[in-house]
PDB file of N, CA, C and O in Angstrom, chain B, residues numbered from 101:
ATOM      1  N   MET B 101      11.690  -1.506  21.323  1.00  0.00           N
ATOM      2  CA  MET B 101      11.242  -0.486  20.380  1.00  0.00           C
ATOM      3  C   MET B 101       9.957  -0.954  19.699  1.00  0.00           C
ATOM      4  O   MET B 101       9.829  -2.121  19.330  1.00  0.00           O
ATOM      5  N   GLN B 102       9.037  -0.061  19.542  1.00  0.00           N
ATOM      6  CA  GLN B 102       7.751  -0.392  18.943  1.00  0.00           C
ATOM      7  C   GLN B 102       7.792  -0.193  17.432  1.00  0.00           C
ATOM      8  O   GLN B 102       8.430   0.730  16.926  1.00  0.00           O
ATOM      9  N   ASN B 103       7.097  -1.078  16.725  1.00  0.00           N
ATOM     10  CA  ASN B 103       7.050  -0.986  15.268  1.00  0.00           C
ATOM     11  C   ASN B 103       6.065   0.080  14.825  1.00  0.00           C
ATOM     12  O   ASN B 103       5.141   0.445  15.552  1.00  0.00           O
ATOM     13  N   LYS B 104       6.291   0.580  13.582  1.00  0.00           N
ATOM     14  CA  LYS B 104       5.429   1.612  13.007  1.00  0.00           C
ATOM     15  C   LYS B 104       4.557   1.022  11.916  1.00  0.00           C
ATOM     16  O   LYS B 104       5.019   0.250  11.076  1.00  0.00           O
ATOM     17  N   ALA B 105       3.296   1.395  11.944  1.00  0.00           N
ATOM     18  CA  ALA B 105       2.366   1.122  10.852  1.00  0.00           C
ATOM     19  C   ALA B 105       1.696   2.456  10.545  1.00  0.00           C
ATOM     20  O   ALA B 105       0.973   3.005  11.376  1.00  0.00           O
ATOM     21  N   ILE B 106       1.941   2.965   9.353  1.00  0.00           N
ATOM     22  CA  ILE B 106       1.391   4.261   8.952  1.00  0.00           C
ATOM     23  C   ILE B 106       0.366   4.012   7.853  1.00  0.00           C
ATOM     24  O   ILE B 106       0.684   3.415   6.825  1.00  0.00           O
ATOM     25  N   PHE B 107      -0.859   4.469   8.070  1.00  0.00           N
ATOM     26  CA  PHE B 107      -1.928   4.287   7.094  1.00  0.00           C
ATOM     27  C   PHE B 107      -2.312   5.641   6.506  1.00  0.00           C
ATOM     28  O   PHE B 107      -2.570   6.598   7.235  1.00  0.00           O
ATOM     29  N   TYR B 108      -2.346   5.705   5.186  1.00  0.00           N
ATOM     30  CA  TYR B 108      -2.799   6.896   4.461  1.00  0.00           C
ATOM     31  C   TYR B 108      -4.152   6.543   3.867  1.00  0.00           C
ATOM     32  O   TYR B 108      -4.236   5.743   2.935  1.00  0.00           O
ATOM     33  N   CYS B 109      -5.199   7.131   4.401  1.00  0.00           N
ATOM     34  CA  CYS B 109      -6.556   6.774   3.991  1.00  0.00           C
ATOM     35  C   CYS B 109      -7.298   8.009   3.493  1.00  0.00           C
ATOM     36  O   CYS B 109      -7.127   9.110   4.017  1.00  0.00           O
ATOM     37  N   GLY B 110      -8.117   7.802   2.480  1.00  0.00           N
ATOM     38  CA  GLY B 110      -8.916   8.891   1.946  1.00  0.00           C
ATOM     39  C   GLY B 110      -9.535   8.500   0.621  1.00  0.00           C
ATOM     40  O   GLY B 110      -9.267   7.424   0.085  1.00  0.00           O
ATOM     41  N   THR B 111     -10.347   9.365   0.113  1.00  0.00           N
ATOM     42  CA  THR B 111     -11.022   9.107  -1.158  1.00  0.00           C
ATOM     43  C   THR B 111     -10.034   9.192  -2.315  1.00  0.00           C
ATOM     44  O   THR B 111      -8.918   9.685  -2.151  1.00  0.00           O
ATOM     45  N   ASN B 112     -10.446   8.714  -3.480  1.00  0.00           N
ATOM     46  CA  ASN B 112      -9.608   8.818  -4.677  1.00  0.00           C
ATOM     47  C   ASN B 112      -9.292  10.288  -4.936  1.00  0.00           C
ATOM     48  O   ASN B 112     -10.175  11.145  -4.892  1.00  0.00           O
ATOM     49  N   GLY B 113      -8.021  10.562  -5.206  1.00  0.00           N
ATOM     50  CA  GLY B 113      -7.605  11.928  -5.513  1.00  0.00           C
ATOM     51  C   GLY B 113      -7.415  12.829  -4.308  1.00  0.00           C
ATOM     52  O   GLY B 113      -7.231  14.035  -4.468  1.00  0.00           O
ATOM     53  N   SER B 114      -7.457  12.269  -3.102  1.00  0.00           N
ATOM     54  CA  SER B 114      -7.354  13.110  -1.904  1.00  0.00           C
ATOM     55  C   SER B 114      -5.917  13.452  -1.513  1.00  0.00           C
ATOM     56  O   SER B 114      -5.701  14.269  -0.618  1.00  0.00           O
ATOM     57  N   GLY B 115      -4.936  12.839  -2.171  1.00  0.00           N
ATOM     58  CA  GLY B 115      -3.537  13.170  -1.898  1.00  0.00           C
ATOM     59  C   GLY B 115      -2.788  12.152  -1.057  1.00  0.00           C
ATOM     60  O   GLY B 115      -1.752  12.477  -0.477  1.00  0.00           O
ATOM     61  N   LYS B 116      -3.290  10.926  -0.980  1.00  0.00           N
ATOM     62  CA  LYS B 116      -2.623   9.888  -0.195  1.00  0.00           C
ATOM     63  C   LYS B 116      -1.204   9.638  -0.691  1.00  0.00           C
ATOM     64  O   LYS B 116      -0.270   9.589   0.109  1.00  0.00           O
ATOM     65  N   SER B 117      -1.036   9.480  -1.984  1.00  0.00           N
ATOM     66  CA  SER B 117       0.293   9.202  -2.549  1.00  0.00           C
ATOM     67  C   SER B 117       1.235  10.380  -2.350  1.00  0.00           C
ATOM     68  O   SER B 117       2.415  10.192  -2.054  1.00  0.00           O
ATOM     69  N   THR B 118       0.722  11.583  -2.509  1.00  0.00           N
ATOM     70  CA  THR B 118       1.544  12.778  -2.317  1.00  0.00           C
ATOM     71  C   THR B 118       2.016  12.869  -0.871  1.00  0.00           C
ATOM     72  O   THR B 118       3.195  13.114  -0.614  1.00  0.00           O
ATOM     73  N   LEU B 119       1.111  12.674   0.060  1.00  0.00           N
ATOM     74  CA  LEU B 119       1.461  12.723   1.473  1.00  0.00           C
ATOM     75  C   LEU B 119       2.472  11.634   1.816  1.00  0.00           C
ATOM     76  O   LEU B 119       3.440  11.882   2.535  1.00  0.00           O
ATOM     77  N   ARG B 120       2.247  10.439   1.307  1.00  0.00           N
ATOM     78  CA  ARG B 120       3.160   9.331   1.574  1.00  0.00           C
ATOM     79  C   ARG B 120       4.561   9.624   1.043  1.00  0.00           C
ATOM     80  O   ARG B 120       5.550   9.239   1.667  1.00  0.00           O
ATOM     81  N   SER B 121       4.654  10.295  -0.092  1.00  0.00           N
ATOM     82  CA  SER B 121       5.965  10.571  -0.688  1.00  0.00           C
ATOM     83  C   SER B 121       6.838  11.446   0.216  1.00  0.00           C
ATOM     84  O   SER B 121       8.064  11.407   0.107  1.00  0.00           O
ATOM     85  N   PHE B 122       6.235  12.221   1.092  1.00  0.00           N
ATOM     86  CA  PHE B 122       6.998  13.046   2.024  1.00  0.00           C
ATOM     87  C   PHE B 122       7.552  12.240   3.193  1.00  0.00           C
ATOM     88  O   PHE B 122       8.436  12.717   3.905  1.00  0.00           O
ATOM     89  N   ASN B 123       7.047  11.027   3.404  1.00  0.00           N
ATOM     90  CA  ASN B 123       7.369  10.260   4.603  1.00  0.00           C
ATOM     91  C   ASN B 123       7.811   8.838   4.277  1.00  0.00           C
ATOM     92  O   ASN B 123       7.780   7.986   5.165  1.00  0.00           O
ATOM     93  N   GLN B 124       8.217   8.544   3.053  1.00  0.00           N
ATOM     94  CA  GLN B 124       8.435   7.153   2.689  1.00  0.00           C
ATOM     95  C   GLN B 124       9.695   6.548   3.289  1.00  0.00           C
ATOM     96  O   GLN B 124       9.804   5.323   3.330  1.00  0.00           O
ATOM     97  N   ASP B 125      10.647   7.340   3.755  1.00  0.00           N
ATOM     98  CA  ASP B 125      11.840   6.779   4.380  1.00  0.00           C
ATOM     99  C   ASP B 125      11.595   6.344   5.822  1.00  0.00           C
ATOM    100  O   ASP B 125      12.483   5.757   6.440  1.00  0.00           O
ATOM    101  N   ALA B 126      10.430   6.614   6.365  1.00  0.00           N
ATOM    102  CA  ALA B 126      10.134   6.294   7.759  1.00  0.00           C
ATOM    103  C   ALA B 126       9.819   4.819   7.979  1.00  0.00           C
ATOM    104  O   ALA B 126       9.732   4.374   9.123  1.00  0.00           O
ATOM    105  N   VAL B 127       9.647   4.057   6.907  1.00  0.00           N
ATOM    106  CA  VAL B 127       9.271   2.646   7.026  1.00  0.00           C
ATOM    107  C   VAL B 127      10.128   1.782   6.106  1.00  0.00           C
ATOM    108  O   VAL B 127      10.794   2.285   5.201  1.00  0.00           O
ATOM    109  N   GLN B 128      10.100   0.467   6.356  1.00  0.00           N
ATOM    110  CA  GLN B 128      10.863  -0.465   5.534  1.00  0.00           C
ATOM    111  C   GLN B 128      10.074  -0.951   4.320  1.00  0.00           C
ATOM    112  O   GLN B 128      10.655  -1.199   3.264  1.00  0.00           O
ATOM    113  N   ILE B 129       8.760  -1.090   4.463  1.00  0.00           N
ATOM    114  CA  ILE B 129       7.916  -1.580   3.367  1.00  0.00           C
ATOM    115  C   ILE B 129       6.822  -0.555   3.089  1.00  0.00           C
ATOM    116  O   ILE B 129       6.130  -0.110   4.005  1.00  0.00           O
ATOM    117  N   VAL B 130       6.671  -0.187   1.823  1.00  0.00           N
ATOM    118  CA  VAL B 130       5.576   0.680   1.387  1.00  0.00           C
ATOM    119  C   VAL B 130       4.602  -0.205   0.618  1.00  0.00           C
ATOM    120  O   VAL B 130       4.943  -0.739  -0.437  1.00  0.00           O
ATOM    121  N   ILE B 131       3.393  -0.359   1.146  1.00  0.00           N
ATOM    122  CA  ILE B 131       2.386  -1.207   0.516  1.00  0.00           C
ATOM    123  C   ILE B 131       1.439  -0.307  -0.268  1.00  0.00           C
ATOM    124  O   ILE B 131       0.691   0.481   0.312  1.00  0.00           O
ATOM    125  N   ASP B 132       1.479  -0.431  -1.580  1.00  0.00           N
ATOM    126  CA  ASP B 132       0.726   0.454  -2.474  1.00  0.00           C
ATOM    127  C   ASP B 132       0.079  -0.387  -3.570  1.00  0.00           C
ATOM    128  O   ASP B 132       0.756  -0.831  -4.497  1.00  0.00           O
ATOM    129  N   SER B 133      -1.214  -0.601  -3.466  1.00  0.00           N
ATOM    130  CA  SER B 133      -1.913  -1.461  -4.429  1.00  0.00           C
ATOM    131  C   SER B 133      -1.859  -0.903  -5.847  1.00  0.00           C
ATOM    132  O   SER B 133      -1.784  -1.674  -6.804  1.00  0.00           O
ATOM    133  N   ASP B 134      -1.895   0.411  -6.002  1.00  0.00           N
ATOM    134  CA  ASP B 134      -1.812   0.998  -7.347  1.00  0.00           C
ATOM    135  C   ASP B 134      -0.470   0.680  -7.997  1.00  0.00           C
ATOM    136  O   ASP B 134      -0.413   0.334  -9.177  1.00  0.00           O
ATOM    137  N   HIS B 135       0.601   0.798  -7.232  1.00  0.00           N
ATOM    138  CA  HIS B 135       1.940   0.506  -7.756  1.00  0.00           C
ATOM    139  C   HIS B 135       2.071  -0.983  -8.096  1.00  0.00           C
ATOM    140  O   HIS B 135       2.641  -1.337  -9.128  1.00  0.00           O
ATOM    141  N   ILE B 136       1.550  -1.845  -7.238  1.00  0.00           N
ATOM    142  CA  ILE B 136       1.608  -3.286  -7.487  1.00  0.00           C
ATOM    143  C   ILE B 136       0.807  -3.636  -8.734  1.00  0.00           C
ATOM    144  O   ILE B 136       1.272  -4.422  -9.559  1.00  0.00           O
ATOM    145  N   ALA B 137      -0.388  -3.068  -8.888  1.00  0.00           N
ATOM    146  CA  ALA B 137      -1.208  -3.330 -10.081  1.00  0.00           C
ATOM    147  C   ALA B 137      -0.490  -2.873 -11.343  1.00  0.00           C
ATOM    148  O   ALA B 137      -0.577  -3.534 -12.378  1.00  0.00           O
ATOM    149  N   MET B 138       0.218  -1.751 -11.269  1.00  0.00           N
ATOM    150  CA  MET B 138       0.972  -1.245 -12.416  1.00  0.00           C
ATOM    151  C   MET B 138       2.109  -2.197 -12.783  1.00  0.00           C
ATOM    152  O   MET B 138       2.419  -2.364 -13.963  1.00  0.00           O
ATOM    153  N   GLN B 139       2.728  -2.815 -11.792  1.00  0.00           N
ATOM    154  CA  GLN B 139       3.786  -3.788 -12.060  1.00  0.00           C
ATOM    155  C   GLN B 139       3.220  -5.049 -12.710  1.00  0.00           C
ATOM    156  O   GLN B 139       3.859  -5.638 -13.582  1.00  0.00           O
ATOM    157  N   ILE B 140       2.033  -5.462 -12.292  1.00  0.00           N
ATOM    158  CA  ILE B 140       1.419  -6.675 -12.832  1.00  0.00           C
ATOM    159  C   ILE B 140       0.957  -6.463 -14.265  1.00  0.00           C
ATOM    160  O   ILE B 140       1.202  -7.309 -15.126  1.00  0.00           O
ATOM    161  N   ASN B 141       0.288  -5.336 -14.534  1.00  0.00           N
ATOM    162  CA  ASN B 141      -0.260  -5.068 -15.865  1.00  0.00           C
ATOM    163  C   ASN B 141      -0.063  -3.589 -16.209  1.00  0.00           C
ATOM    164  O   ASN B 141      -0.973  -2.784 -16.008  1.00  0.00           O
ATOM    165  N   PRO B 142       1.114  -3.226 -16.723  1.00  0.00           N
ATOM    166  CA  PRO B 142       1.396  -1.812 -17.008  1.00  0.00           C
ATOM    167  C   PRO B 142       0.440  -1.175 -18.022  1.00  0.00           C
ATOM    168  O   PRO B 142       0.176   0.025 -17.944  1.00  0.00           O
ATOM    169  N   GLN B 143      -0.081  -1.955 -18.969  1.00  0.00           N
ATOM    170  CA  GLN B 143      -0.978  -1.393 -19.980  1.00  0.00           C
ATOM    171  C   GLN B 143      -2.360  -1.068 -19.414  1.00  0.00           C
ATOM    172  O   GLN B 143      -2.984  -0.091 -19.826  1.00  0.00           O
ATOM    173  N   ASN B 144      -2.838  -1.876 -18.478  1.00  0.00           N
ATOM    174  CA  ASN B 144      -4.161  -1.647 -17.899  1.00  0.00           C
ATOM    175  C   ASN B 144      -4.164  -2.134 -16.450  1.00  0.00           C
ATOM    176  O   ASN B 144      -4.658  -3.225 -16.164  1.00  0.00           O
ATOM    177  N   PRO B 145      -3.617  -1.334 -15.538  1.00  0.00           N
ATOM    178  CA  PRO B 145      -3.487  -1.778 -14.155  1.00  0.00           C
ATOM    179  C   PRO B 145      -4.814  -2.107 -13.473  1.00  0.00           C
ATOM    180  O   PRO B 145      -4.836  -2.904 -12.535  1.00  0.00           O
ATOM    181  N   ARG B 146      -5.918  -1.511 -13.924  1.00  0.00           N
ATOM    182  CA  ARG B 146      -7.206  -1.808 -13.285  1.00  0.00           C
ATOM    183  C   ARG B 146      -7.600  -3.276 -13.469  1.00  0.00           C
ATOM    184  O   ARG B 146      -8.337  -3.827 -12.651  1.00  0.00           O
ATOM    185  N   LEU B 147      -7.111  -3.909 -14.539  1.00  0.00           N
ATOM    186  CA  LEU B 147      -7.386  -5.334 -14.735  1.00  0.00           C
ATOM    187  C   LEU B 147      -6.632  -6.197 -13.724  1.00  0.00           C
ATOM    188  O   LEU B 147      -6.943  -7.377 -13.561  1.00  0.00           O
ATOM    189  N   ALA B 148      -5.653  -5.620 -13.054  1.00  0.00           N
ATOM    190  CA  ALA B 148      -4.843  -6.359 -12.086  1.00  0.00           C
ATOM    191  C   ALA B 148      -5.227  -6.040 -10.638  1.00  0.00           C
ATOM    192  O   ALA B 148      -4.524  -6.446  -9.713  1.00  0.00           O
ATOM    193  N   ASP B 149      -6.322  -5.328 -10.434  1.00  0.00           N
ATOM    194  CA  ASP B 149      -6.692  -4.903  -9.082  1.00  0.00           C
ATOM    195  C   ASP B 149      -6.867  -6.070  -8.110  1.00  0.00           C
ATOM    196  O   ASP B 149      -6.419  -5.985  -6.966  1.00  0.00           O
ATOM    197  N   ILE B 150      -7.500  -7.142  -8.535  1.00  0.00           N
ATOM    198  CA  ILE B 150      -7.737  -8.277  -7.633  1.00  0.00           C
ATOM    199  C   ILE B 150      -6.418  -8.943  -7.258  1.00  0.00           C
ATOM    200  O   ILE B 150      -6.170  -9.225  -6.086  1.00  0.00           O
ATOM    201  N   ASP B 151      -5.572  -9.194  -8.258  1.00  0.00           N
ATOM    202  CA  ASP B 151      -4.262  -9.783  -7.970  1.00  0.00           C
ATOM    203  C   ASP B 151      -3.428  -8.861  -7.085  1.00  0.00           C
ATOM    204  O   ASP B 151      -2.740  -9.321  -6.173  1.00  0.00           O
ATOM    205  N   ALA B 152      -3.492  -7.571  -7.355  1.00  0.00           N
ATOM    206  CA  ALA B 152      -2.752  -6.604  -6.535  1.00  0.00           C
ATOM    207  C   ALA B 152      -3.268  -6.621  -5.099  1.00  0.00           C
ATOM    208  O   ALA B 152      -2.483  -6.548  -4.154  1.00  0.00           O
ATOM    209  N   GLY B 153      -4.574  -6.716  -4.936  1.00  0.00           N
ATOM    210  CA  GLY B 153      -5.163  -6.787  -3.599  1.00  0.00           C
ATOM    211  C   GLY B 153      -4.679  -7.993  -2.821  1.00  0.00           C
ATOM    212  O   GLY B 153      -4.429  -7.910  -1.619  1.00  0.00           O
ATOM    213  N   ARG B 154      -4.549  -9.109  -3.508  1.00  0.00           N
ATOM    214  CA  ARG B 154      -4.026 -10.319  -2.853  1.00  0.00           C
ATOM    215  C   ARG B 154      -2.581 -10.109  -2.403  1.00  0.00           C
ATOM    216  O   ARG B 154      -2.201 -10.505  -1.301  1.00  0.00           O
ATOM    217  N   LYS B 155      -1.787  -9.486  -3.259  1.00  0.00           N
ATOM    218  CA  LYS B 155      -0.388  -9.216  -2.904  1.00  0.00           C
ATOM    219  C   LYS B 155      -0.303  -8.227  -1.738  1.00  0.00           C
ATOM    220  O   LYS B 155       0.542  -8.371  -0.854  1.00  0.00           O
ATOM    221  N   VAL B 156      -1.176  -7.233  -1.744  1.00  0.00           N
ATOM    222  CA  VAL B 156      -1.220  -6.260  -0.647  1.00  0.00           C
ATOM    223  C   VAL B 156      -1.498  -6.971   0.676  1.00  0.00           C
ATOM    224  O   VAL B 156      -0.819  -6.718   1.671  1.00  0.00           O
ATOM    225  N   MET B 157      -2.483  -7.847   0.691  1.00  0.00           N
ATOM    226  CA  MET B 157      -2.817  -8.559   1.924  1.00  0.00           C
ATOM    227  C   MET B 157      -1.668  -9.453   2.372  1.00  0.00           C
ATOM    228  O   MET B 157      -1.413  -9.586   3.569  1.00  0.00           O
ATOM    229  N   GLY B 158      -0.976 -10.064   1.417  1.00  0.00           N
ATOM    230  CA  GLY B 158       0.187 -10.879   1.758  1.00  0.00           C
ATOM    231  C   GLY B 158       1.304 -10.049   2.371  1.00  0.00           C
ATOM    232  O   GLY B 158       1.907 -10.451   3.367  1.00  0.00           O
ATOM    233  N   LEU B 159       1.580  -8.890   1.777  1.00  0.00           N
ATOM    234  CA  LEU B 159       2.605  -7.994   2.325  1.00  0.00           C
ATOM    235  C   LEU B 159       2.214  -7.475   3.710  1.00  0.00           C
ATOM    236  O   LEU B 159       3.055  -7.368   4.602  1.00  0.00           O
ATOM    237  N   PHE B 160       0.942  -7.158   3.875  1.00  0.00           N
ATOM    238  CA  PHE B 160       0.437  -6.679   5.161  1.00  0.00           C
ATOM    239  C   PHE B 160       0.650  -7.739   6.240  1.00  0.00           C
ATOM    240  O   PHE B 160       1.182  -7.446   7.311  1.00  0.00           O
ATOM    241  N   ARG B 161       0.234  -8.967   5.953  1.00  0.00           N
ATOM    242  CA  ARG B 161       0.403 -10.066   6.919  1.00  0.00           C
ATOM    243  C   ARG B 161       1.885 -10.311   7.225  1.00  0.00           C
ATOM    244  O   ARG B 161       2.262 -10.525   8.377  1.00  0.00           O
ATOM    245  N   PHE B 162       2.715 -10.277   6.181  1.00  0.00           N
ATOM    246  CA  PHE B 162       4.150 -10.486   6.354  1.00  0.00           C
ATOM    247  C   PHE B 162       4.752  -9.421   7.272  1.00  0.00           C
ATOM    248  O   PHE B 162       5.498  -9.743   8.196  1.00  0.00           O
ATOM    249  N   ALA B 163       4.427  -8.160   7.014  1.00  0.00           N
ATOM    250  CA  ALA B 163       4.973  -7.061   7.816  1.00  0.00           C
ATOM    251  C   ALA B 163       4.549  -7.181   9.278  1.00  0.00           C
ATOM    252  O   ALA B 163       5.356  -6.966  10.182  1.00  0.00           O
ATOM    253  N   ILE B 164       3.286  -7.523   9.506  1.00  0.00           N
ATOM    254  CA  ILE B 164       2.792  -7.688  10.878  1.00  0.00           C
ATOM    255  C   ILE B 164       3.514  -8.846  11.564  1.00  0.00           C
ATOM    256  O   ILE B 164       4.019  -8.702  12.677  1.00  0.00           O
ATOM    257  N   LYS B 165       3.556  -9.984  10.895  1.00  0.00           N
ATOM    258  CA  LYS B 165       4.154 -11.189  11.481  1.00  0.00           C
ATOM    259  C   LYS B 165       5.641 -11.001  11.776  1.00  0.00           C
ATOM    260  O   LYS B 165       6.136 -11.477  12.798  1.00  0.00           O
ATOM    261  N   GLN B 166       6.352 -10.309  10.888  1.00  0.00           N
ATOM    262  CA  GLN B 166       7.795 -10.127  11.038  1.00  0.00           C
ATOM    263  C   GLN B 166       8.166  -8.854  11.818  1.00  0.00           C
ATOM    264  O   GLN B 166       9.348  -8.560  11.997  1.00  0.00           O
ATOM    265  N   HIS B 167       7.167  -8.110  12.276  1.00  0.00           N
ATOM    266  CA  HIS B 167       7.390  -6.871  13.038  1.00  0.00           C
ATOM    267  C   HIS B 167       8.217  -5.859  12.242  1.00  0.00           C
ATOM    268  O   HIS B 167       9.178  -5.281  12.752  1.00  0.00           O
ATOM    269  N   ILE B 168       7.826  -5.659  10.990  1.00  0.00           N
ATOM    270  CA  ILE B 168       8.512  -4.738  10.089  1.00  0.00           C
ATOM    271  C   ILE B 168       7.686  -3.457   9.976  1.00  0.00           C
ATOM    272  O   ILE B 168       6.468  -3.512   9.804  1.00  0.00           O
ATOM    273  N   ASP B 169       8.349  -2.310  10.072  1.00  0.00           N
ATOM    274  CA  ASP B 169       7.669  -1.024   9.884  1.00  0.00           C
ATOM    275  C   ASP B 169       7.147  -0.935   8.452  1.00  0.00           C
ATOM    276  O   ASP B 169       7.852  -1.289   7.507  1.00  0.00           O
ATOM    277  N   PHE B 170       5.901  -0.459   8.291  1.00  0.00           N
ATOM    278  CA  PHE B 170       5.330  -0.354   6.952  1.00  0.00           C
ATOM    279  C   PHE B 170       4.349   0.801   6.873  1.00  0.00           C
ATOM    280  O   PHE B 170       3.854   1.300   7.884  1.00  0.00           O
ATOM    281  N   SER B 171       4.083   1.211   5.632  1.00  0.00           N
ATOM    282  CA  SER B 171       2.997   2.154   5.373  1.00  0.00           C
ATOM    283  C   SER B 171       2.088   1.531   4.328  1.00  0.00           C
ATOM    284  O   SER B 171       2.508   0.702   3.521  1.00  0.00           O
ATOM    285  N   MET B 172       0.836   1.951   4.365  1.00  0.00           N
ATOM    286  CA  MET B 172      -0.160   1.395   3.451  1.00  0.00           C
ATOM    287  C   MET B 172      -1.170   2.486   3.138  1.00  0.00           C
ATOM    288  O   MET B 172      -1.597   3.222   4.028  1.00  0.00           O
ATOM    289  N   LYS B 173      -1.549   2.585   1.874  1.00  0.00           N
ATOM    290  CA  LYS B 173      -2.585   3.561   1.529  1.00  0.00           C
ATOM    291  C   LYS B 173      -3.841   2.826   1.104  1.00  0.00           C
ATOM    292  O   LYS B 173      -3.783   1.756   0.499  1.00  0.00           O
ATOM    293  N   SER B 174      -4.976   3.421   1.432  1.00  0.00           N
ATOM    294  CA  SER B 174      -6.245   2.758   1.157  1.00  0.00           C
ATOM    295  C   SER B 174      -7.374   3.777   1.085  1.00  0.00           C
ATOM    296  O   SER B 174      -7.334   4.830   1.722  1.00  0.00           O
ATOM    297  N   THR B 175      -8.379   3.432   0.290  1.00  0.00           N
ATOM    298  CA  THR B 175      -9.614   4.214   0.296  1.00  0.00           C
ATOM    299  C   THR B 175     -10.570   3.676   1.353  1.00  0.00           C
ATOM    300  O   THR B 175     -11.601   4.287   1.633  1.00  0.00           O
ATOM    301  N   LEU B 176     -10.225   2.529   1.940  1.00  0.00           N
ATOM    302  CA  LEU B 176     -11.064   1.854   2.935  1.00  0.00           C
ATOM    303  C   LEU B 176     -12.458   1.553   2.396  1.00  0.00           C
ATOM    304  O   LEU B 176     -13.430   1.500   3.149  1.00  0.00           O
ATOM    305  N   SER B 177     -12.540   1.356   1.086  1.00  0.00           N
ATOM    306  CA  SER B 177     -13.846   1.124   0.475  1.00  0.00           C
ATOM    307  C   SER B 177     -14.098  -0.337   0.155  1.00  0.00           C
ATOM    308  O   SER B 177     -15.229  -0.721  -0.142  1.00  0.00           O
ATOM    309  N   GLY B 178     -13.070  -1.146   0.212  1.00  0.00           N
ATOM    310  CA  GLY B 178     -13.217  -2.545  -0.163  1.00  0.00           C
ATOM    311  C   GLY B 178     -13.077  -2.762  -1.649  1.00  0.00           C
ATOM    312  O   GLY B 178     -13.164  -3.901  -2.108  1.00  0.00           O
ATOM    313  N   ASN B 179     -12.860  -1.706  -2.426  1.00  0.00           N
ATOM    314  CA  ASN B 179     -12.696  -1.834  -3.875  1.00  0.00           C
ATOM    315  C   ASN B 179     -11.242  -1.966  -4.231  1.00  0.00           C
ATOM    316  O   ASN B 179     -10.903  -2.085  -5.409  1.00  0.00           O
TER     317      ASN B 179
END
């Protein structure tokens, strides 16, 4: 059986999170930098963007290495 990697990509406000919410049971890991940043710093998640990005990359590598189905949302901007 082949593993699933689902990417939700688009500009800010394009509906990535909304679209993902319709399909979140299709994978084992949902990689969401906004959610991770909110967990790190609930008062000001933008201050946690770099740390969240590091965690996102770690989760991404883990999912690939362990052959775990995952979804990830991104603006593909590098920000």
